[in-house]
C-alpha positions in Angstrom: 104.8 88.8 74.7 103.6 92.4 76.8 104.3 92.7 80.2 100.9 93.5 80.7 100.2 90.3 78.7 101.8 88.8 81.9 100.5 90.5 84.5 97.0 89.7 83.5 97.1 86.0 82.2 95.3 83.7 84.5 98.1 81.1 83.4 101.2 80.7 85.3 104.5 78.8 86.3 104.1 75.3 87.2 105.8 75.3 90.6 105.5 78.0 92.9 107.7 80.5 93.8 108.7 84.0 95.6 106.0 86.0 97.7 103.2 87.9 96.3 101.0 90.8 98.3 97.1 90.1 97.5 94.5 93.1 97.6 92.6 91.7 99.8 88.4 93.1 99.8 87.0 89.7 100.7 85.0 89.8 97.5 84.5 87.1 95.0 87.3 88.8 93.1 89.5 88.9 95.3 89.2 86.1 96.5 89.6 83.7 93.4 93.0 86.4 93.4 94.1 84.9 96.3 93.6 81.7 95.7 95.4 81.9 91.9 98.6 83.7 93.9 98.6 80.6 96.1 99.1 78.5 93.6 101.4 80.6 92.2 103.5 82.1 95.5 105.6 80.5 98.2 104.7 83.0 100.2 101.3 85.3 99.8 100.5 87.9 102.0 97.1 89.6 102.1 96.4 93.7 102.5 92.6 95.2 103.4 91.7 98.5 103.8 89.7 100.6 106.1 88.7 103.7 104.3 85.5 104.2 105.9 83.6 102.4 103.7 79.6 102.2 105.4 79.5 98.4 105.9 81.9 96.7 108.1 80.4 93.0 106.7 83.2 93.7 104.3 86.4 93.4 106.7 84.5 90.5 108.6 84.2 88.6 105.0 88.2 89.1 104.5 88.8 86.9 107.8 86.3 84.6 107.1 87.7 83.9 103.5 91.3 83.6 104.9 90.3 81.1 107.7 88.3 79.3 105.3 90.9 78.6 102.7 93.7 77.7 105.2 90.7 74.9 106.6 89.8 73.7 103.5 92.8 73.7 101.5 95.9 72.5 103.5 98.1 72.6 100.5 97.6 76.2 100.2 97.7 76.9 104.4 101.1 76.4 104.4 101.5 79.1 101.7 99.3 81.9 103.8 101.2 84.4 105.0 100.7 87.7 107.1 97.6 89.9 106.8 98.0 94.0 107.1 94.9 95.9 107.5 95.5 99.5 106.8 94.0 102.8 108.4 93.0 105.3 105.3 89.7 106.5 106.1 91.2 109.7 105.6 90.7 109.1 102.1 87.6 108.0 102.4 86.2 111.2 103.6 87.5 112.9 100.8 86.7 110.8 98.1 83.1 110.6 99.2 80.8 107.8 97.3 77.7 106.0 97.9 80.0 103.3 99.1 81.7 105.7 101.9 78.0 108.0 102.5 74.7 107.4 102.2 73.7 108.2 99.6 71.9 106.8 96.5 73.4 104.3 93.8 73.1 105.9 90.6 74.6 107.0 87.2 76.3 110.5 88.2 76.6 113.5 85.7 80.2 112.2 84.7 78.8 109.2 83.4 80.3 106.7 86.3 78.4 104.9 89.0 77.8 107.0 92.6 80.1 104.1 93.8 83.1 104.7 91.8 85.9 106.1 94.7 88.1 108.6 93.0 91.3 106.9 92.8 90.6 104.6 94.9 92.7 101.3 93.1 95.3 104.1 92.4 96.0 104.6 96.6 95.4 101.0 97.5 98.2 100.4 95.1 100.4 102.7 96.1 100.1 101.8 99.8 100.7 98.4 99.0 103.7 99.4 96.8 105.1 100.6 100.1 104.2 97.9 102.0 105.6 95.1 99.3 109.0 97.3 99.1 109.3 96.5 103.1 108.3 93.1 102.7 110.6 92.0 100.2 108.1 91.6 97.5 108.0 91.9 94.0 104.0 91.5 93.2 100.9 92.8 93.7 98.2 91.2 93.0 94.9 92.9 92.5 90.9 91.6 91.0 90.6 94.5 88.8 88.8 93.7 85.7 87.6 95.7 82.8 84.9 93.0 80.9 82.2 92.7 83.6 82.4 95.8 85.6 81.0 98.8 86.7 82.8 101.4 84.5 85.4 102.1 87.0 88.6 104.0 84.9 91.2 103.0 87.4 90.1 99.5 86.6 91.3 99.3 83.5 95.0 97.6 82.1 96.0 100.8 80.4 95.6 102.2 83.8 97.2 100.1 85.9 100.2 100.0 83.7 100.9 103.2 83.6 100.7 103.2 87.1 103.2 100.2 87.7 105.9 102.4 85.4 105.1 105.4 87.9 105.6 103.1 91.0 109.0 101.5 89.8 110.1 105.0 88.8 109.4 106.4 92.0 110.8 103.6 94.2 113.3 102.2 91.8 112.0 98.9 91.9 110.6 96.5 89.9 107.0 95.5 91.0 104.7 93.5 89.1 100.7 94.6 89.1 99.0 91.2 88.3 95.4 91.1 87.3 94.2 87.4 86.6 90.7 88.9 86.2 91.5 91.6 83.5 89.9 90.0 80.8 87.5 87.7 81.8 83.8 87.6 82.3 82.0 87.0 85.5 81.4 83.9 83.8 84.8 82.7 83.4 86.2 84.0 86.6 83.4 81.2 88.5 85.0 79.0 86.1 88.3 79.8 87.2 87.7 79.6 90.9 86.4 76.2 89.9 89.5 75.2 88.5 91.9 76.9 90.9 89.7 74.5 94.2 86.8 72.5 92.2 83.8 73.0 93.7 84.9 73.7 97.6 86.3 76.3 96.3 83.2 78.0 94.5 81.2 77.0 97.5 83.7 78.8 100.0 83.3 81.9 97.7 79.2 81.6 97.8 79.3 81.2 101.3 81.8 83.1 103.0 82.9 86.2 100.7 80.9 89.5 100.4 80.6 91.9 97.3 77.1 93.3 97.7 77.1 97.0 97.5 74.4 97.4 100.4 76.0 95.0 102.7 73.1 92.4 102.5 74.2 89.5 104.3 70.4 87.7 104.9 70.0 85.5 102.2 71.9 83.3 100.4 70.9 82.7 97.5 72.7 80.3 94.9 75.3 82.7 93.8 76.3 83.9 97.3 75.0 87.1 100.2 73.8 90.2 98.6 70.6 92.7 98.4 70.2 91.7 94.4 69.8 94.8 93.1 72.9 97.0 93.4 75.2 96.7 90.3 78.2 94.2 92.0 75.4 91.7 93.0 73.6 91.9 89.4 77.1 91.3 87.8 77.9 88.2 90.3 74.4 86.8 89.6 74.6 87.0 86.3 77.9 85.6 85.7 76.8 82.9 88.0 74.0 82.0 85.7 75.7 82.2 83.0 78.4 79.6 83.9 76.0 77.7 85.5 73.9 77.5 82.4 77.3 76.1 80.5 77.6 73.3 82.8 80.3 75.1 85.8 82.8 74.2 83.1 86.0 74.6 85.2 88.8 75.7 82.3 89.8 79.3 81.4 90.2 80.1 77.5 
């Protein structure tokens, strides 16, 4: 089996071992990845980035999800380690997008959504690898996905394989960039959440996580808070509806 196949599979070892660093934004995908890592590793630390995003609610959601995970799942609480937040607002100023500047969410002349922050995941991984090196961690876990996604080129597994190789060469390490959601639809991501933590984890993600590009935290929809119109909300709502219509099955193929 190839390294990328191992890194992209939602399956894992039966007994927790080692340590992982989860790139954790407080959104649906990274919240599922946090639960996935807590099932598989003895120590799980989280890393968030302040890159000048327009809506601070994302940073607040991170802490709410971490707190609720520890409170609702005692068997995970002892494994949940330190949280790290890095200030990289200078990067956000350079790589302006609809997530960091007041501009419309639309398709650009390049065929990419205006929410695309050029190189964001590459920058995140470099910082994560540098931190992981100092923390003695080899597994970097991210919620990147190339199935139901907004078309960002730095979410593709071939991009991450290349990044993993470059980091390992440049740092003389054996980092593994693990992407458990890479080949899952959003409906399957909801299913994975239930498989990992039952309806309690699904409820936690619905209520506490934040994915909306507009920063909307008003109405609570069945699938969570959000404007219901931006690409992130549309993907989240569509996936939830498909999963719900299929009987809220817990198992992921």
